[in-house]
N, CA, C and O atoms as CSV, one atom per row, in Angstrom:
chain,resi,resn,atom,element,x,y,z
A,1,MET,N,N,-9.431,9.605,-43.497
A,1,MET,CA,C,-8.213,9.162,-42.859
A,1,MET,C,C,-7.551,8.144,-43.783
A,1,MET,O,O,-8.199,7.226,-44.287
A,2,SER,N,N,-6.299,8.317,-43.987
A,2,SER,CA,C,-5.570,7.407,-44.875
A,2,SER,C,C,-5.231,6.117,-44.135
A,2,SER,O,O,-5.376,6.026,-42.916
A,3,GLY,N,N,-4.782,5.132,-44.887
A,3,GLY,CA,C,-4.443,3.837,-44.314
A,3,GLY,C,C,-3.294,3.902,-43.335
A,3,GLY,O,O,-3.283,3.171,-42.344
A,4,VAL,N,N,-2.312,4.777,-43.599
A,4,VAL,CA,C,-1.151,4.910,-42.714
A,4,VAL,C,C,-1.588,5.486,-41.371
A,4,VAL,O,O,-1.153,5.016,-40.319
A,5,GLU,N,N,-2.463,6.523,-41.406
A,5,GLU,CA,C,-2.937,7.127,-40.151
A,5,GLU,C,C,-3.752,6.124,-39.343
A,5,GLU,O,O,-3.654,6.100,-38.116
A,6,ALA,N,N,-4.547,5.304,-40.003
A,6,ALA,CA,C,-5.343,4.302,-39.310
A,6,ALA,C,C,-4.439,3.281,-38.632
A,6,ALA,O,O,-4.722,2.846,-37.516
A,7,ASN,N,N,-3.338,2.890,-39.307
A,7,ASN,CA,C,-2.405,1.930,-38.722
A,7,ASN,C,C,-1.696,2.507,-37.515
A,7,ASN,O,O,-1.461,1.797,-36.538
A,8,ILE,N,N,-1.346,3.801,-37.568
A,8,ILE,CA,C,-0.695,4.457,-36.433
A,8,ILE,C,C,-1.643,4.505,-35.246
A,8,ILE,O,O,-1.247,4.250,-34.108
A,9,THR,N,N,-2.891,4.833,-35.521
A,9,THR,CA,C,-3.884,4.861,-34.448
A,9,THR,C,C,-4.045,3.478,-33.849
A,9,THR,O,O,-4.119,3.341,-32.628
A,10,ASP,N,N,-4.100,2.461,-34.673
A,10,ASP,CA,C,-4.236,1.098,-34.174
A,10,ASP,C,C,-3.037,0.700,-33.325
A,10,ASP,O,O,-3.199,0.032,-32.304
A,11,VAL,N,N,-1.836,1.101,-33.732
A,11,VAL,CA,C,-0.629,0.790,-32.965
A,11,VAL,C,C,-0.684,1.488,-31.613
A,11,VAL,O,O,-0.385,0.872,-30.590
A,12,TRP,N,N,-1.061,2.765,-31.590
A,12,TRP,CA,C,-1.163,3.500,-30.329
A,12,TRP,C,C,-2.231,2.874,-29.427
A,12,TRP,O,O,-2.033,2.758,-28.218
A,13,THR,N,N,-3.337,2.481,-30.004
A,13,THR,CA,C,-4.390,1.842,-29.213
A,13,THR,C,C,-3.878,0.556,-28.591
A,13,THR,O,O,-4.100,0.308,-27.406
A,14,LEU,N,N,-3.202,-0.254,-29.367
A,14,LEU,CA,C,-2.656,-1.503,-28.844
A,14,LEU,C,C,-1.599,-1.247,-27.773
A,14,LEU,O,O,-1.550,-1.965,-26.775
A,15,LEU,N,N,-0.753,-0.232,-27.967
A,15,LEU,CA,C,0.259,0.101,-26.959
A,15,LEU,C,C,-0.379,0.568,-25.653
A,15,LEU,O,O,0.075,0.203,-24.568
A,16,VAL,N,N,-1.418,1.366,-25.761
A,16,VAL,CA,C,-2.104,1.846,-24.557
A,16,VAL,C,C,-2.754,0.672,-23.821
A,16,VAL,O,O,-2.654,0.574,-22.598
A,17,ILE,N,N,-3.415,-0.211,-24.560
A,17,ILE,CA,C,-4.040,-1.375,-23.939
A,17,ILE,C,C,-2.986,-2.259,-23.273
A,17,ILE,O,O,-3.183,-2.709,-22.144
A,18,ALA,N,N,-1.882,-2.510,-23.951
A,18,ALA,CA,C,-0.809,-3.323,-23.374
A,18,ALA,C,C,-0.218,-2.647,-22.140
A,18,ALA,O,O,0.041,-3.309,-21.135
A,19,GLY,N,N,-0.003,-1.336,-22.210
A,19,GLY,CA,C,0.534,-0.607,-21.065
A,19,GLY,C,C,-0.397,-0.662,-19.865
A,19,GLY,O,O,0.051,-0.860,-18.736
A,20,LEU,N,N,-1.686,-0.489,-20.104
A,20,LEU,CA,C,-2.654,-0.560,-19.003
A,20,LEU,C,C,-2.717,-1.971,-18.417
A,20,LEU,O,O,-2.878,-2.138,-17.208
A,21,ALA,N,N,-2.591,-2.974,-19.268
A,21,ALA,CA,C,-2.592,-4.359,-18.781
A,21,ALA,C,C,-1.382,-4.614,-17.887
A,21,ALA,O,O,-1.509,-5.257,-16.845
A,22,VAL,N,N,-0.207,-4.116,-18.284
A,22,VAL,CA,C,0.998,-4.291,-17.479
A,22,VAL,C,C,0.863,-3.556,-16.148
A,22,VAL,O,O,1.167,-4.111,-15.093
A,23,ILE,N,N,0.413,-2.325,-16.203
A,23,ILE,CA,C,0.239,-1.547,-14.962
A,23,ILE,C,C,-0.744,-2.239,-14.027
A,23,ILE,O,O,-0.510,-2.302,-12.820
A,24,THR,N,N,-1.839,-2.755,-14.569
A,24,THR,CA,C,-2.827,-3.458,-13.750
A,24,THR,C,C,-2.237,-4.706,-13.131
A,24,THR,O,O,-2.425,-4.956,-11.941
A,25,ALA,N,N,-1.528,-5.489,-13.918
A,25,ALA,CA,C,-0.939,-6.730,-13.401
A,25,ALA,C,C,0.096,-6.441,-12.321
A,25,ALA,O,O,0.120,-7.115,-11.292
A,26,VAL,N,N,0.946,-5.450,-12.543
A,26,VAL,CA,C,1.984,-5.122,-11.557
A,26,VAL,C,C,1.364,-4.575,-10.279
A,26,VAL,O,O,1.749,-4.977,-9.181
A,27,SER,N,N,0.404,-3.658,-10.413
A,27,SER,CA,C,-0.187,-3.069,-9.210
A,27,SER,C,C,-0.990,-4.086,-8.410
A,27,SER,O,O,-1.013,-4.012,-7.182
A,28,ARG,N,N,-1.641,-5.025,-9.067
A,28,ARG,CA,C,-2.398,-6.052,-8.346
A,28,ARG,C,C,-1.502,-7.115,-7.730
A,28,ARG,O,O,-1.872,-7.712,-6.719
A,29,SER,N,N,-0.350,-7.364,-8.302
A,29,SER,CA,C,0.537,-8.387,-7.756
A,29,SER,C,C,1.645,-7.788,-6.899
A,29,SER,O,O,2.537,-8.511,-6.455
A,30,PHE,N,N,1.604,-6.489,-6.659
A,30,PHE,CA,C,2.652,-5.813,-5.905
A,30,PHE,C,C,2.862,-6.439,-4.527
A,30,PHE,O,O,3.997,-6.596,-4.079
A,31,PHE,N,N,1.757,-6.798,-3.854
A,31,PHE,CA,C,1.865,-7.354,-2.513
A,31,PHE,C,C,2.443,-8.770,-2.535
A,31,PHE,O,O,3.022,-9.213,-1.544
A,32,PHE,N,N,2.294,-9.480,-3.647
A,32,PHE,CA,C,2.829,-10.832,-3.749
A,32,PHE,C,C,4.303,-10.839,-4.126
A,32,PHE,O,O,5.008,-11.808,-3.847
A,33,LEU,N,N,4.773,-9.775,-4.754
A,33,LEU,CA,C,6.159,-9.720,-5.212
A,33,LEU,C,C,7.136,-9.394,-4.085
A,33,LEU,O,O,8.332,-9.659,-4.208
A,34,SER,N,N,6.650,-8.838,-3.020
A,34,SER,CA,C,7.512,-8.433,-1.917
A,34,SER,C,C,7.829,-9.626,-1.013
A,34,SER,O,O,7.011,-10.532,-0.854
A,35,ASN,N,N,9.029,-9.613,-0.425
A,35,ASN,CA,C,9.423,-10.652,0.521
A,35,ASN,C,C,8.920,-10.340,1.934
A,35,ASN,O,O,8.803,-11.238,2.767
A,36,ARG,N,N,8.627,-9.075,2.194
A,36,ARG,CA,C,8.151,-8.658,3.515
A,36,ARG,C,C,6.647,-8.864,3.618
A,36,ARG,O,O,5.931,-8.849,2.616
A,37,GLU,N,N,6.186,-9.056,4.833
A,37,GLU,CA,C,4.759,-9.131,5.078
A,37,GLU,C,C,4.221,-7.708,5.221
A,37,GLU,O,O,4.817,-6.880,5.908
A,38,TRP,N,N,3.098,-7.433,4.571
A,38,TRP,CA,C,2.509,-6.097,4.597
A,38,TRP,C,C,1.398,-6.035,5.626
A,38,TRP,O,O,0.612,-6.972,5.768
A,39,HIS,N,N,1.339,-4.919,6.345
A,39,HIS,CA,C,0.263,-4.677,7.303
A,39,HIS,C,C,-0.330,-3.307,6.999
A,39,HIS,O,O,0.388,-2.321,6.832
A,40,LEU,N,N,-1.641,-3.273,6.933
A,40,LEU,CA,C,-2.310,-1.986,6.775
A,40,LEU,C,C,-2.269,-1.242,8.099
A,40,LEU,O,O,-2.306,-1.864,9.161
A,41,PRO,N,N,-2.194,0.084,8.048
A,41,PRO,CA,C,-2.290,0.840,9.299
A,41,PRO,C,C,-3.652,0.610,9.951
A,41,PRO,O,O,-4.624,0.265,9.278
A,42,HIS,N,N,-3.709,0.803,11.248
A,42,HIS,CA,C,-4.957,0.565,11.988
A,42,HIS,C,C,-6.103,1.396,11.439
A,42,HIS,O,O,-7.229,0.909,11.336
A,43,TRP,N,N,-5.827,2.652,11.084
A,43,TRP,CA,C,-6.906,3.512,10.591
A,43,TRP,C,C,-7.460,3.005,9.263
A,43,TRP,O,O,-8.648,3.172,8.986
A,44,ALA,N,N,-6.609,2.385,8.437
A,44,ALA,CA,C,-7.074,1.844,7.156
A,44,ALA,C,C,-7.891,0.569,7.378
A,44,ALA,O,O,-8.905,0.359,6.712
A,45,GLN,N,N,-7.458,-0.275,8.306
A,45,GLN,CA,C,-8.224,-1.481,8.619
A,45,GLN,C,C,-9.598,-1.121,9.163
A,45,GLN,O,O,-10.600,-1.749,8.822
A,46,ARG,N,N,-9.631,-0.105,10.011
A,46,ARG,CA,C,-10.905,0.333,10.596
A,46,ARG,C,C,-11.812,0.924,9.516
A,46,ARG,O,O,-13.022,0.698,9.528
A,47,GLY,N,N,-11.235,1.675,8.592
A,47,GLY,CA,C,-12.022,2.261,7.513
A,47,GLY,C,C,-12.589,1.221,6.575
A,47,GLY,O,O,-13.691,1.397,6.055
A,48,LEU,N,N,-11.854,0.128,6.342
A,48,LEU,CA,C,-12.324,-0.927,5.456
A,48,LEU,C,C,-13.520,-1.683,6.022
A,48,LEU,O,O,-14.248,-2.338,5.277
A,49,GLN,N,N,-13.726,-1.598,7.332
A,49,GLN,CA,C,-14.909,-2.226,7.920
A,49,GLN,C,C,-16.187,-1.548,7.429
A,49,GLN,O,O,-17.234,-2.190,7.341
A,50,TYR,N,N,-16.107,-0.261,7.111
A,50,TYR,CA,C,-17.283,0.497,6.696
A,50,TYR,C,C,-17.429,0.585,5.179
A,50,TYR,O,O,-18.431,1.110,4.692
A,51,ALA,N,N,-16.472,0.092,4.438
A,51,ALA,CA,C,-16.501,0.209,2.981
A,51,ALA,C,C,-17.691,-0.509,2.348
A,51,ALA,O,O,-18.326,0.074,1.469
A,52,PRO,N,N,-18.032,-1.735,2.739
A,52,PRO,CA,C,-19.171,-2.398,2.081
A,52,PRO,C,C,-20.489,-1.655,2.275
A,52,PRO,O,O,-21.252,-1.513,1.319
A,53,ILE,N,N,-20.775,-1.183,3.473
A,53,ILE,CA,C,-22.041,-0.490,3.707
A,53,ILE,C,C,-22.048,0.866,3.007
A,53,ILE,O,O,-23.096,1.320,2.547
A,54,ALA,N,N,-20.898,1.509,2.925
A,54,ALA,CA,C,-20.827,2.791,2.211
A,54,ALA,C,C,-21.050,2.586,0.717
A,54,ALA,O,O,-21.758,3.369,0.085
A,55,ALA,N,N,-20.456,1.546,0.148
A,55,ALA,CA,C,-20.650,1.275,-1.280
A,55,ALA,C,C,-22.092,0.886,-1.558
A,55,ALA,O,O,-22.669,1.341,-2.546
A,56,LEU,N,N,-22.682,0.063,-0.718
A,56,LEU,CA,C,-24.070,-0.342,-0.896
A,56,LEU,C,C,-25.003,0.867,-0.800
A,56,LEU,O,O,-25.934,1.002,-1.595
A,57,SER,N,N,-24.756,1.726,0.156
A,57,SER,CA,C,-25.574,2.936,0.299
A,57,SER,C,C,-25.436,3.840,-0.913
A,57,SER,O,O,-26.421,4.419,-1.373
A,58,ALA,N,N,-24.239,3.964,-1.427
A,58,ALA,CA,C,-24.010,4.825,-2.590
A,58,ALA,C,C,-24.735,4.324,-3.823
A,58,ALA,O,O,-25.067,5.113,-4.707
A,59,VAL,N,N,-24.988,3.023,-3.899
A,59,VAL,CA,C,-25.688,2.463,-5.054
A,59,VAL,C,C,-27.198,2.428,-4.823
A,59,VAL,O,O,-27.965,2.774,-5.721
A,60,VAL,N,N,-27.632,2.017,-3.633
A,60,VAL,CA,C,-29.050,1.771,-3.381
A,60,VAL,C,C,-29.831,3.046,-3.100
A,60,VAL,O,O,-30.919,3.219,-3.649
A,61,VAL,N,N,-29.326,3.928,-2.284
A,61,VAL,CA,C,-30.091,5.121,-1.887
A,61,VAL,C,C,-30.512,5.976,-3.081
A,61,VAL,O,O,-31.679,6.364,-3.141
A,62,PRO,N,N,-29.639,6.291,-4.029
A,62,PRO,CA,C,-30.112,7.063,-5.181
A,62,PRO,C,C,-31.195,6.346,-5.981
A,62,PRO,O,O,-32.070,7.000,-6.548
A,63,GLU,N,N,-31.155,5.016,-6.038
A,63,GLU,CA,C,-32.185,4.267,-6.754
A,63,GLU,C,C,-33.529,4.349,-6.057
A,63,GLU,O,O,-34.572,4.236,-6.701
A,64,ILE,N,N,-33.515,4.543,-4.755
A,64,ILE,CA,C,-34.764,4.614,-4.004
A,64,ILE,C,C,-35.370,6.014,-4.066
A,64,ILE,O,O,-36.586,6.148,-4.203
A,65,VAL,N,N,-34.563,7.037,-3.970
A,65,VAL,CA,C,-35.098,8.402,-3.834
A,65,VAL,C,C,-35.057,9.235,-5.106
A,65,VAL,O,O,-35.492,10.387,-5.091
A,66,MET,N,N,-34.544,8.683,-6.214
A,66,MET,CA,C,-34.432,9.480,-7.437
A,66,MET,C,C,-35.020,8.736,-8.633
A,66,MET,O,O,-34.991,7.508,-8.703
A,67,THR,N,N,-35.559,9.526,-9.581
A,67,THR,CA,C,-36.025,9.010,-10.863
A,67,THR,C,C,-35.538,9.955,-11.949
A,67,THR,O,O,-35.773,11.161,-11.877
A,68,GLN,N,N,-34.863,9.415,-12.948
A,68,GLN,CA,C,-34.346,10.211,-14.059
A,68,GLN,C,C,-33.465,11.370,-13.574
A,68,GLN,O,O,-33.476,12.451,-14.162
A,69,GLY,N,N,-32.710,11.138,-12.505
A,69,GLY,CA,C,-31.778,12.143,-11.998
A,69,GLY,C,C,-32.407,13.226,-11.138
A,69,GLY,O,O,-31.736,14.195,-10.783
A,70,GLU,N,N,-33.677,13.083,-10.797
A,70,GLU,CA,C,-34.354,14.059,-9.946
A,70,GLU,C,C,-34.991,13.346,-8.768
A,70,GLU,O,O,-35.361,12.175,-8.855
A,71,LEU,N,N,-35.113,14.079,-7.653
A,71,LEU,CA,C,-35.740,13.496,-6.474
A,71,LEU,C,C,-37.192,13.150,-6.763
A,71,LEU,O,O,-37.850,13.823,-7.556
A,72,ILE,N,N,-37.689,12.106,-6.123
A,72,ILE,CA,C,-39.079,11.692,-6.291
A,72,ILE,C,C,-39.971,12.806,-5.748
A,72,ILE,O,O,-39.761,13.293,-4.637
A,73,ALA,N,N,-40.953,13.199,-6.525
A,73,ALA,CA,C,-41.816,14.319,-6.146
A,73,ALA,C,C,-43.160,13.855,-5.607
A,73,ALA,O,O,-43.958,14.685,-5.173
A,74,THR,N,N,-43.434,12.561,-5.621
A,74,THR,CA,C,-44.720,12.056,-5.164
A,74,THR,C,C,-44.524,10.926,-4.171
A,74,THR,O,O,-43.493,10.254,-4.184
A,75,TRP,N,N,-45.496,10.718,-3.324
A,75,TRP,CA,C,-45.425,9.617,-2.378
A,75,TRP,C,C,-45.875,8.313,-3.022
A,75,TRP,O,O,-45.719,7.244,-2.430
A,76,GLN,N,N,-46.428,8.389,-4.220
A,76,GLN,CA,C,-46.913,7.195,-4.919
A,76,GLN,C,C,-45.775,6.532,-5.700
A,76,GLN,O,O,-45.812,6.444,-6.928
A,77,ASP,N,N,-44.797,6.084,-4.985
A,77,ASP,CA,C,-43.675,5.376,-5.580
A,77,ASP,C,C,-43.459,4.100,-4.781
A,77,ASP,O,O,-43.229,4.142,-3.572
A,78,ALA,N,N,-43.534,2.977,-5.462
A,78,ALA,CA,C,-43.447,1.674,-4.797
A,78,ALA,C,C,-42.113,1.478,-4.087
A,78,ALA,O,O,-42.042,0.764,-3.087
A,79,ARG,N,N,-41.058,2.106,-4.597
A,79,ARG,CA,C,-39.732,1.910,-4.007
A,79,ARG,C,C,-39.654,2.421,-2.585
A,79,ARG,O,O,-38.978,1.826,-1.745
A,80,ILE,N,N,-40.347,3.529,-2.303
A,80,ILE,CA,C,-40.317,4.107,-0.954
A,80,ILE,C,C,-40.932,3.133,0.044
A,80,ILE,O,O,-40.349,2.869,1.096
A,81,PHE,N,N,-42.101,2.600,-0.281
A,81,PHE,CA,C,-42.787,1.685,0.628
A,81,PHE,C,C,-42.035,0.361,0.761
A,81,PHE,O,O,-41.948,-0.195,1.855
A,82,ALA,N,N,-41.497,-0.139,-0.339
A,82,ALA,CA,C,-40.734,-1.387,-0.290
A,82,ALA,C,C,-39.479,-1.220,0.555
A,82,ALA,O,O,-39.135,-2.109,1.334
A,83,ALA,N,N,-38.796,-0.099,0.410
A,83,ALA,CA,C,-37.594,0.147,1.213
A,83,ALA,C,C,-37.942,0.280,2.689
A,83,ALA,O,O,-37.215,-0.231,3.542
A,84,ALA,N,N,-39.034,0.954,3.001
A,84,ALA,CA,C,-39.449,1.115,4.398
A,84,ALA,C,C,-39.775,-0.242,5.023
A,84,ALA,O,O,-39.367,-0.529,6.149
A,85,VAL,N,N,-40.511,-1.072,4.288
A,85,VAL,CA,C,-40.844,-2.408,4.793
A,85,VAL,C,C,-39.577,-3.247,4.919
A,85,VAL,O,O,-39.409,-3.958,5.910
A,86,GLY,N,N,-38.694,-3.180,3.946
A,86,GLY,CA,C,-37.444,-3.929,4.011
A,86,GLY,C,C,-36.604,-3.545,5.217
A,86,GLY,O,O,-36.073,-4.415,5.906
A,87,VAL,N,N,-36.483,-2.267,5.473
A,87,VAL,CA,C,-35.722,-1.800,6.646
A,87,VAL,C,C,-36.369,-2.283,7.932
A,87,VAL,O,O,-35.675,-2.746,8.837
A,88,ALA,N,N,-37.710,-2.181,8.027
A,88,ALA,CA,C,-38.415,-2.626,9.233
A,88,ALA,C,C,-38.229,-4.122,9.464
A,88,ALA,O,O,-37.977,-4.550,10.590
A,89,VAL,N,N,-38.351,-4.916,8.405
A,89,VAL,CA,C,-38.186,-6.365,8.536
A,89,VAL,C,C,-36.752,-6.696,8.932
A,89,VAL,O,O,-36.529,-7.568,9.772
A,90,TYR,N,N,-35.776,-6.011,8.336
A,90,TYR,CA,C,-34.391,-6.305,8.690
A,90,TYR,C,C,-34.121,-6.018,10.165
A,90,TYR,O,O,-33.505,-6.830,10.855
A,91,PHE,N,N,-34.579,-4.871,10.646
A,91,PHE,CA,C,-34.303,-4.542,12.047
A,91,PHE,C,C,-35.106,-5.419,13.007
A,91,PHE,O,O,-34.689,-5.620,14.148
A,92,ALA,N,N,-36.251,-5.944,12.563
A,92,ALA,CA,C,-37.044,-6.820,13.423
A,92,ALA,C,C,-36.478,-8.238,13.457
A,92,ALA,O,O,-36.420,-8.853,14.522
A,93,LYS,N,N,-36.059,-8.760,12.306
A,93,LYS,CA,C,-35.642,-10.162,12.214
A,93,LYS,C,C,-34.151,-10.372,11.978
A,93,LYS,O,O,-33.645,-11.465,12.235
A,94,ARG,N,N,-33.434,-9.364,11.499
A,94,ARG,CA,C,-32.004,-9.474,11.170
A,94,ARG,C,C,-31.748,-10.587,10.152
A,94,ARG,O,O,-30.780,-11.339,10.263
A,95,ASN,N,N,-32.633,-10.676,9.160
A,95,ASN,CA,C,-32.541,-11.722,8.156
A,95,ASN,C,C,-32.614,-11.068,6.779
A,95,ASN,O,O,-33.625,-10.462,6.425
A,96,VAL,N,N,-31.546,-11.192,6.011
A,96,VAL,CA,C,-31.479,-10.534,4.705
A,96,VAL,C,C,-32.480,-11.144,3.721
A,96,VAL,O,O,-33.094,-10.424,2.934
A,97,LEU,N,N,-32.643,-12.451,3.763
A,97,LEU,CA,C,-33.589,-13.093,2.857
A,97,LEU,C,C,-35.014,-12.598,3.109
A,97,LEU,O,O,-35.737,-12.287,2.163
A,98,LEU,N,N,-35.417,-12.522,4.370
A,98,LEU,CA,C,-36.756,-12.000,4.683
A,98,LEU,C,C,-36.894,-10.542,4.258
A,98,LEU,O,O,-37.960,-10.116,3.813
A,99,THR,N,N,-35.817,-9.786,4.396
A,99,THR,CA,C,-35.834,-8.390,3.962
A,99,THR,C,C,-36.151,-8.294,2.479
A,99,THR,O,O,-36.990,-7.493,2.066
A,100,ILE,N,N,-35.480,-9.111,1.681
A,100,ILE,CA,C,-35.694,-9.104,0.235
A,100,ILE,C,C,-37.102,-9.579,-0.100
A,100,ILE,O,O,-37.785,-8.963,-0.919
A,101,VAL,N,N,-37.543,-10.669,0.528
A,101,VAL,CA,C,-38.865,-11.233,0.231
A,101,VAL,C,C,-39.969,-10.245,0.581
A,101,VAL,O,O,-40.869,-10.021,-0.229
A,102,PHE,N,N,-39.920,-9.659,1.752
A,102,PHE,CA,C,-40.970,-8.728,2.153
A,102,PHE,C,C,-40.907,-7.427,1.359
A,102,PHE,O,O,-41.941,-6.868,0.994
A,103,GLY,N,N,-39.691,-6.945,1.090
A,103,GLY,CA,C,-39.563,-5.731,0.276
A,103,GLY,C,C,-40.129,-5.921,-1.116
A,103,GLY,O,O,-40.860,-5.067,-1.618
A,104,MET,N,N,-39.793,-7.047,-1.746
A,104,MET,CA,C,-40.336,-7.336,-3.072
A,104,MET,C,C,-41.829,-7.645,-3.001
A,104,MET,O,O,-42.570,-7.360,-3.943
A,105,GLY,N,N,-42.269,-8.226,-1.889
A,105,GLY,CA,C,-43.695,-8.486,-1.700
A,105,GLY,C,C,-44.519,-7.214,-1.637
A,105,GLY,O,O,-45.702,-7.221,-1.980
A,106,VAL,N,N,-43.914,-6.135,-1.208
A,106,VAL,CA,C,-44.586,-4.832,-1.213
A,106,VAL,C,C,-44.390,-4.135,-2.557
A,106,VAL,O,O,-45.320,-3.531,-3.091
A,107,TYR,N,N,-43.192,-4.221,-3.090
A,107,TYR,CA,C,-42.866,-3.508,-4.335
A,107,TYR,C,C,-43.668,-4.008,-5.535
A,107,TYR,O,O,-44.260,-3.211,-6.263
A,108,LEU,N,N,-43.687,-5.314,-5.739
A,108,LEU,CA,C,-44.316,-5.858,-6.951
A,108,LEU,C,C,-45.800,-5.540,-7.080
A,108,LEU,O,O,-46.222,-5.096,-8.148
A,109,PRO,N,N,-46.617,-5.744,-6.042
A,109,PRO,CA,C,-48.031,-5.381,-6.201
A,109,PRO,C,C,-48.244,-3.882,-6.450
A,109,PRO,O,O,-49.104,-3.498,-7.243
A,110,LEU,N,N,-47.456,-3.039,-5.771
A,110,LEU,CA,C,-47.621,-1.606,-5.970
A,110,LEU,C,C,-47.154,-1.181,-7.363
A,110,LEU,O,O,-47.794,-0.358,-8.016
A,111,HIS,N,N,-46.052,-1.741,-7.802
A,111,HIS,CA,C,-45.499,-1.365,-9.096
A,111,HIS,C,C,-46.284,-1.966,-10.263
A,111,HIS,O,O,-46.650,-1.264,-11.205
A,112,LEU,N,N,-46.532,-3.250,-10.190
A,112,LEU,CA,C,-47.238,-3.921,-11.288
A,112,LEU,C,C,-48.751,-3.724,-11.210
A,112,LEU,O,O,-49.406,-3.504,-12.229
A,113,GLY,N,N,-49.302,-3.801,-9.998
A,113,GLY,CA,C,-50.753,-3.689,-9.838
A,113,GLY,C,C,-51.276,-2.271,-9.960
A,113,GLY,O,O,-52.245,-2.021,-10.675
A,114,LEU,N,N,-50.637,-1.343,-9.262
A,114,LEU,CA,C,-51.102,0.050,-9.270
A,114,LEU,C,C,-50.343,0.934,-10.238
A,114,LEU,O,O,-50.751,2.067,-10.493
A,115,GLY,N,N,-49.252,0.434,-10.778
A,115,GLY,CA,C,-48.472,1.216,-11.727
A,115,GLY,C,C,-47.630,2.321,-11.114
A,115,GLY,O,O,-47.249,3.279,-11.787
A,116,TRP,N,N,-47.346,2.174,-9.828
A,116,TRP,CA,C,-46.531,3.212,-9.171
A,116,TRP,C,C,-45.119,3.105,-9.592
A,116,TRP,O,O,-44.281,3.889,-9.147
């Protein structure tokens, strides 16, 4: 690649980055630029109540039931037992800290001690 072609590529890269920055800034500040007060429709407000648990499930569940992109084929996996204990503790006590402590208390000995 010659020096002129490299400079053109660099200019296009900088233009794309600048354009994306402008689009991001405008779209994020769109609600602040308006003089009117914005209200989400009721169905959108109701849907946003479930967004955190849906996002958490989308991240955590595959980590519990999959290894290297495939479903776990054995019961000797520390994550299964730790998740089961964590769920049981959460529903019994409704305490997130206890859920984490007990889940890790099951996970670490099985994973580090038994190599599961």
